[in-house]
N, C-alpha and C positions, 0 to 999 in steps of 0.2 A: 590167276585170271583164264577161262579156259578161249585158245586162239579156233577157229577155223582157217580154211585157207584152201580158197576154189579155185576153180580154170573152169569157164563154161566157152560153147561156142560161141562166134560173135556174125553179125551180117548173114541171119536167117539158115547158117551152116547145122545144122543136124548133129556132126558130129568135130571132137579135135581132130587137129591134122595129125595123122602118122609121127612117129620120133619128137615129138613134142615131149622135151625132160623138163619134171619141175622138181627142184628143190629146195627142201630150208634147209639156211646154214646156220652153226651157232656164230657166237661174237667172234668167235678165229677165222669163223670163213670159211668151216671144216662140215661136209652135209651129215645132217643127222636125221634125214628124212627124204628119201627121192624117188620117183613113179616118172615109168615112160608113154606116152600112150601107143597104141597097137592102131589097126586101121577102122575101130568103130569105137574109142570110147566118147559117151556124152560127154564127160567131166572129170576132172581129178579133185577128190579132195584128200585133208589133211586135217587130224584134229591134237592137239595137245594142248600142254597147260606153261605158261609162265609166270612167274614171278617177279612182282614191281621191281623195275629200274633192268632188267632183262634187255640183251640187244639180240636180234635174229635179223638175218635177209631172208628172202625167197627169190630165190633166179628162175628163171626162163630161158630155156634154150630150144630153138628150132631151127635146126642147120647153121649158119653161119655168125644167126643173130642170136645175143646174150639179151636178157635184158633182167638189172637184180636192182632189187627196191630193200631199205634196211629202216627196219624199225628195230622203235624202245618202248617196253611198257611204262607208260604211268601211272 
């Protein structure tokens, strides 16, 4: 299964905030893909493939704020 993870600005903003860090983590919590915004990124996008039953997480960090969402491919 092909997966696309995208991050776009909200609230009418044209760019993502600087130093926003996006990571895709494997089932053990190890980063397998990561990117960090600069001053004028309009979005971040990762594309990858998974098999049924695989687990991964998406983690966003901005300053002291961390959000992680866990996924299982069904």
